[in-house]
N, C-alpha and C positions, 0 to 999 in steps of 0.2 A: 533222169526225175518224171518219171511218166507220172501222170498223175498232178502234178506239182502246179499249184495255184498260188502265185505273187501276188497280194494287192497293194497299192502304189498309190497311197493317200494324201489329199496338201494342198495346201493352197496355190496359186497363179503364182507361177517365177520362181516355186523350190526345189524346180531341176524334174519334175517327175518323168515328162517325152523324153527326153533324152536320155536320162537314167534305164527307165522303164526299157525302151528299144535299145539299151548296149545289154544288158541285162538281158530279156530274150534272147539276141544275139547270141551272146558269149553261151547261153543254157541249151539254144536249138529251140526255141518254144514258141510260142502263137503271140499277140502282145494285141492286146485291146488299149485302145485310146478312148474312152466313153465320154470325154466334156466333146471333141468331134461329133457324137451322136447328139448333144445337144444342141449342136452350134447349126447341124442338119436342118435338127426342125427348127430353130431357132429362124433359118435362113430362110426355107418351106416360107414359114409364116408371115415374112417380112415378103417376099417374093408375090403371095396369094394375099397382100393388103389387111395380112389380119390388123386388126388394137390391139396391141401389144399389152397396152392400160387395162383392157377388158380382160380377166382371165375367163368370163364364161364365154369368151368367141374364142380362144386360146381351145378350151376343153372340147366344145365344139367340131374342132377340128383336127386336133390333133393323132388321132389315130387313122389319118388320111394316106399322109406319106408312105413311102416305100424306102424305108432307109436302111442300108446296106456298108456293112463293115467289113473288110479286108483285114486281115490278121497276118501280114509278112513283116516284121522288126523294120527290113528291109527298105521297104515300100509301103505301108499301109495308103489303102485306098477308103475314100466317102461317097458314096453315090446317094441323091434323093432321085428316086422317080427314075433312074439310069441316068442320072446327071454329074456327075466328076464335080464334087462342089466343095475339094480339099484349098482349092486357092480361095475361092469365095467365100468359105466361113471363117477364114481369119482375119476378113477385113472390118476395119470402125466398127459398121453402123452392126455388124453380128454381134462381134464384142460388145458394143454397148447394151445391148438387149440380150444376152446369154442366158443372163443370171434372173432375170424377170420371167423366160419362158421354165427355165429348169426349176422355178420355185413352184413350180403348178401340177399341183399333187398325180396330178389324171395323167400330166405330161412323164411324169419321174414312173411311176406303173409301169407304164406302158416300156417306155423304153428299159429298163429295170430288168422285164421280161423281157426284153429282147439279149439283154447283154448274156443273162443267165443262159439263155439255147448257147450263144457264143463260147460259153466258158465250157459246156457240156461236163466232158470227163477231163478237162483241165488242162497240163501243158501248156500253160499261159500266164505270162504277167500283163496283170489288168491295173489301170489308171485312171484315175476319179478323186471324187471330194470324196464319194458314200461306198467303197467297195470294201472294207474289211467293216461296216458298221452295217448292211445293208444288200449289198447284193452276193458277195462272199464272204459273210462273218463266219464259216466253216476253214477260210485260206490259211492252207499251209504254214505261210509266212505274208504278214502284214506289216508294212512300213508306214511311218507317217514321215516324211517329209515336211522340212521348215526352214527358214530360212529367214535372216533381218530382214525388217522392211525394205531398207535401203539397198541390202543384195540384190531382191528379186525385183527393186525398180529396173537397176541398173540392168540387170538381164532381159529384161522385157526390152526396156529401154534399144540396147543392142541388138535386137530382132527388128523394133519396128524403124522405120524412115517418121520425119519430118515430127518428131516426141521430145520431149526431156523430161530428164529422171522424175524430177517436180511435181509432173504430169501424169506419169507413168503409177506415181507412187501415191496419188491422191484418186485415179483412176484404181487400182488395187485394195486401197482399204473401202471402198464404196464397195468394190465388188465383196470382200471378204465379210463385209456386214450381211448382206443380203446373202449370202451364202449361209454364213455362223446361224442368223437367227428366223432361218426361214422355217414355215412352220413344219414340210416334210423335205426330211430325212437330212440336215442341216449337215455340213462340214465340223467333222470331229475329229478325233483323233478313237478308234475302234479301242474294244478289251483288248488285249494281250499284247497288240499293235509295240514293236522297235520306233521308237521317234529317231531321224536320225535327220538332226541340223547341218544343212550344208551349206551354208552362209562361208565359211573357211574351207571347201573343200571342192579342190577341181572334178571333173566329169568320170574322170577314170577311177577319180579316189572312193566317188558313189560306186559306181558300180563294180569298184571289186569288196565294197563294204558290204555291198547289199548279195550279192556271190558267196562273202563268207559268211552271211548269216542264212543262206540259202543251204547253203552244205553241212551248216549247224543244223538247220533246224531238218533238212531229213536224217541225219546222224542220228537225231535224240529222237526224233517220230513225235517231237512237241509242237505246239502254237506258241503261237509270238511269247515273247514272255514281259512286255509293259516296260521293258529295259530303255535306257537313252544310249544314242551313239555318238559321239563328237571327237572331232580332231581338227590339225588346226595347220590349212592352207590354205590357197585360193580359189573360189568358184572358176571357171573359165567355159565358157557352152563350145563347143567342135562338134 
């Protein structure tokens, strides 16, 4: 599948990360988590004491940090100024602030440019919120993963200690609102994307469906057909 680019978009908890890595491993492709890059930028801003309520302050420093993303689906890495931040960027403070930083157009412009450099000639699965719409609109296959609000909250609750499903659902609703209404590159389904509802799917089934779509796209040479794919089982993160 030389030159293949699979764009995986969708909101938090829809299963993008696990599915994207699984697909990349199955096809022998590279993997890029663009959300980790926005989290890395947010972590750096917090560490530098930048006032995140002041977009001008964010803009003034957005070009400073060196962000390097690894693309091995078996062990993706993310470094800021040579520091491994794979753990810190998943902490509560970053999670609560990342949508604010990601909404700043200058931040998005800089990171989209970096993402396109990494994508290069393809052979990669890229996950995020604007891959099919902005980063790689000509991707071979564009997938938009969705799931019910309750299912998404349950998945995130299972990953995080010291929280409740209700709290996660409320937090994700706030983030969805910011991500889908921001002025720069809002979360939306790309033209020609295949919508895949993962509410009733387990991880293996999601991966299998994306692999089937990738094989069909390779065979036809076509872009996404804007179809919807739904099946009925229970999603379990593995």
